[in-house]
C-alpha positions as CSV (number, residue, x, y, z in Angstrom):
1,M,-14.1,-15.6,-21.9
2,K,-14.8,-12.2,-20.4
3,D,-17.8,-10.3,-19.2
4,Y,-18.8,-6.7,-19.7
5,I,-20.4,-4.3,-17.2
6,K,-21.5,-1.0,-18.8
7,D,-19.1,-1.7,-21.7
8,I,-16.1,-2.2,-19.2
9,P,-14.4,-5.6,-19.7
10,V,-13.9,-7.9,-16.8
11,D,-11.4,-10.7,-17.5
12,N,-11.7,-14.3,-16.4
13,K,-7.9,-14.6,-15.7
14,S,-6.1,-16.2,-12.8
15,Y,-3.2,-14.7,-11.0
16,E,-0.9,-17.2,-12.8
17,D,-2.4,-16.1,-16.2
18,I,-1.5,-12.5,-15.5
19,L,2.0,-13.3,-14.3
20,L,2.7,-15.1,-17.5
21,E,1.4,-12.2,-19.6
22,I,3.5,-9.8,-17.5
23,K,6.6,-11.9,-18.1
24,D,5.9,-12.0,-21.9
25,A,5.3,-8.2,-22.0
26,I,8.7,-7.6,-20.3
27,K,10.5,-10.1,-22.5
28,N,9.0,-8.5,-25.7
29,N,9.3,-4.9,-24.5
30,Q,5.6,-4.3,-24.7
31,K,3.2,-2.1,-22.7
32,Y,0.8,-4.0,-20.3
33,T,-1.6,-2.1,-18.1
34,I,-3.6,-3.6,-15.2
35,F,-6.7,-2.0,-13.8
36,S,-8.9,-3.4,-11.0
37,I,-12.5,-3.2,-12.0
38,N,-14.8,-2.3,-9.1
39,P,-18.2,-0.5,-8.7
40,K,-16.6,2.9,-8.1
41,K,-14.6,2.8,-11.4
42,I,-17.5,1.6,-13.4
43,M,-19.8,4.3,-12.1
44,H,-17.2,7.0,-12.7
45,S,-16.6,5.7,-16.2
46,M,-20.3,6.3,-17.1
47,Q,-19.6,10.0,-16.6
48,D,-16.0,10.2,-17.8
49,E,-15.3,9.2,-21.4
50,K,-11.5,9.4,-21.0
51,L,-11.6,7.1,-18.0
52,K,-14.0,4.7,-19.8
53,K,-11.8,4.5,-22.9
54,G,-8.7,4.0,-20.7
55,L,-10.3,1.2,-18.8
56,I,-11.5,-0.5,-22.0
57,N,-8.0,-0.3,-23.6
58,A,-6.2,-1.8,-20.6
59,S,-4.4,-5.1,-21.0
60,A,-5.9,-6.8,-17.9
61,H,-9.2,-6.0,-16.1
62,I,-9.3,-7.8,-12.8
63,P,-12.6,-8.4,-10.9
64,D,-11.6,-6.8,-7.6
65,G,-14.8,-7.0,-5.6
66,M,-17.7,-9.4,-5.2
67,L,-20.2,-6.8,-6.2
68,V,-18.6,-6.9,-9.7
69,V,-18.3,-10.7,-9.7
70,K,-22.0,-11.1,-8.9
71,K,-22.9,-9.0,-11.9
72,C,-20.8,-11.2,-14.2
73,K,-21.9,-14.4,-15.9
74,Y,-18.6,-16.1,-16.6
75,I,-16.6,-15.1,-13.5
76,N,-17.2,-16.5,-10.1
77,K,-14.1,-15.4,-8.1
78,R,-12.2,-12.3,-7.3
79,V,-8.7,-11.4,-8.4
80,T,-7.8,-8.6,-5.9
81,G,-5.4,-5.8,-6.6
82,V,-3.5,-6.2,-3.3
83,D,-3.0,-10.0,-3.8
84,L,-1.9,-9.5,-7.4
85,M,0.6,-6.8,-6.5
86,N,1.9,-9.1,-3.7
87,K,2.3,-12.0,-6.2
88,I,4.1,-9.8,-8.7
89,C,6.5,-8.8,-6.0
90,E,6.9,-12.4,-4.8
91,N,7.7,-13.6,-8.3
92,C,9.7,-10.5,-9.3
93,H,12.9,-12.5,-10.0
94,D,11.1,-15.1,-12.2
95,I,9.4,-12.5,-14.4
96,N,12.6,-10.4,-14.7
97,G,10.9,-7.5,-13.0
98,K,12.4,-4.3,-11.7
99,I,9.9,-2.5,-9.6
100,F,9.1,1.2,-8.9
101,F,6.5,2.4,-6.4
102,Y,4.7,5.7,-6.9
103,G,2.1,7.0,-4.5
104,A,0.9,7.2,-0.9
105,K,2.5,9.2,1.8
106,K,6.3,9.4,2.0
107,E,6.5,7.3,5.2
108,V,4.2,4.7,3.8
109,V,6.1,4.1,0.5
110,E,9.5,4.2,2.4
111,K,8.2,1.5,4.8
112,L,6.8,-0.5,1.9
113,N,10.3,-0.6,0.3
114,V,11.8,-1.9,3.6
115,V,9.1,-4.5,4.3
116,L,9.0,-6.0,0.8
117,K,12.8,-6.3,0.7
118,E,12.8,-8.2,3.9
119,K,9.9,-10.4,2.8
120,Y,11.2,-11.1,-0.7
121,P,15.0,-11.1,-0.7
122,N,15.1,-11.7,-4.5
123,I,12.9,-8.6,-5.3
124,T,14.5,-5.8,-7.4
125,I,13.2,-2.4,-6.3
126,S,14.5,0.3,-8.7
127,G,13.0,3.2,-6.8
128,Y,10.1,4.8,-5.2
129,I,8.5,8.2,-4.8
130,D,5.5,9.5,-2.7
131,G,2.2,10.6,-4.2
132,Y,2.7,14.3,-3.4
133,S,5.6,14.9,-5.8
134,D,5.4,17.0,-9.0
135,S,4.3,14.9,-11.9
136,D,7.3,15.8,-14.1
137,K,9.7,14.9,-11.3
138,V,7.9,11.6,-10.9
139,I,8.1,10.6,-14.6
140,N,11.8,11.5,-14.7
141,A,12.5,9.5,-11.6
142,I,10.7,6.4,-13.0
143,N,12.4,6.5,-16.3
144,K,15.8,7.2,-14.8
145,S,15.4,4.1,-12.5
146,K,15.2,1.7,-15.5
147,A,12.2,0.0,-13.8
148,N,10.0,-2.2,-16.0
149,I,7.1,-2.5,-13.5
150,L,5.3,0.5,-12.0
151,F,2.8,0.4,-9.2
152,V,0.7,3.5,-8.9
153,A,-1.2,4.1,-5.6
154,M,-3.2,7.3,-5.7
155,G,-6.8,6.2,-5.2
156,S,-9.4,5.7,-7.9
157,P,-10.1,7.1,-10.4
158,K,-7.2,9.5,-9.9
159,Q,-4.5,6.8,-10.4
160,E,-6.2,5.5,-13.6
161,L,-6.4,8.9,-15.1
162,W,-2.8,9.6,-14.3
163,V,-1.7,6.4,-16.0
164,I,-3.9,7.2,-19.1
165,D,-2.4,10.7,-19.3
166,N,1.2,9.6,-18.8
167,I,1.6,6.1,-20.3
168,D,3.2,7.4,-23.5
169,N,5.9,9.2,-21.5
170,L,6.8,6.2,-19.3
171,N,9.5,3.7,-20.3
172,V,8.1,0.9,-18.1
173,N,6.4,-2.2,-19.6
174,V,3.9,-3.0,-16.9
175,I,1.7,-0.4,-15.1
176,M,-0.8,-1.3,-12.4
177,G,-3.1,0.9,-10.4
178,V,-3.2,-0.5,-6.8
179,G,-5.2,1.9,-4.7
180,G,-4.6,1.3,-1.0
181,S,-2.3,-1.7,-1.5
182,F,0.8,0.2,-0.3
183,D,-0.8,0.8,3.1
184,V,-1.8,-2.9,3.4
185,L,1.5,-4.5,2.2
186,S,3.6,-2.1,4.3
187,G,1.6,-3.0,7.4
188,T,0.4,0.6,7.8
189,K,-3.2,-0.5,7.7
190,K,-4.7,-3.9,8.4
191,R,-6.6,-5.9,5.8
192,A,-10.1,-6.9,6.7
193,P,-10.4,-9.9,9.0
194,K,-11.3,-13.3,7.5
195,F,-14.8,-13.0,8.8
196,F,-15.5,-10.0,6.6
197,T,-13.6,-11.6,3.7
198,K,-15.6,-14.8,3.8
199,L,-18.9,-12.8,3.7
200,N,-17.5,-10.5,1.0
201,L,-17.9,-7.5,3.2
202,E,-14.4,-6.1,3.0
203,W,-15.9,-2.9,1.6
204,L,-18.0,-2.6,4.8
205,Y,-15.0,-3.1,7.0
206,R,-13.1,-0.3,5.2
207,M,-16.0,2.0,5.7
208,V,-16.2,1.3,9.4
209,C,-12.5,1.8,9.8
210,E,-12.4,4.9,7.7
211,P,-15.7,6.8,8.2
212,K,-14.8,9.2,5.4
213,R,-15.5,6.4,3.0
214,M,-19.1,6.5,3.9
215,K,-19.7,9.2,1.3
216,E,-19.0,6.5,-1.3
217,L,-22.0,4.3,0.0
218,P,-24.6,6.0,-2.3
219,L,-22.3,5.2,-5.3
220,Y,-22.2,1.5,-4.4
221,L,-26.0,1.4,-3.9
222,K,-26.5,3.1,-7.3
223,F,-24.3,0.4,-8.8
224,L,-26.4,-2.3,-7.4
225,F,-29.7,-0.8,-8.7
226,T,-28.5,0.5,-12.1
227,V,-26.2,-2.3,-13.3
228,K,-27.9,-5.5,-14.3
229,R,-26.2,-8.8,-14.5
230,D,-24.8,-9.5,-18.0
231,K,-26.9,-11.9,-20.0
């Protein structure tokens, strides 16, 4: 069972469900895209037909945010992008995954590579490249690495549009847009304290820590007032 918000699907899948689907995609050499569904992406998709079509056609649409969950009828818990990425890395060996990281600043993605190798000794990291490299160079590096899982961290909706534009040129099986997950999992930035998480206020914590995010507040308010709960 899944919900729809402004025509964008939101899947009622657990972390374990997605890991099994990833394993099958790799085994059968199929494409499998994962996009986190949040208010920002939904609102942008209402103005961008290419983004909307790309989100709809994804393989997995995870409810990353309580504002989205609260607008759904069949879904009552989050599946966060950062936690899913972490679980994929943790289970890398079991799903026969070979990982490539693309995005963020050079020092962040380099630190991520080191931190995850220390945390998960069985992980296979085929390569990484920062988010400021030429797109053709990026695609060549990813394909040359023989990776079958690609994490893209460029912020939304930039990363989703990049995936939509380049998916046919990439030889990987699994592609996931992960936003700021490189910063969190590398330890460069702290995740919201449990107090904010329990109250579903992680978005507020991020805005306090990064004042530049305040410009996104009107978009979230517009989401609350324009998107009705699915019936």
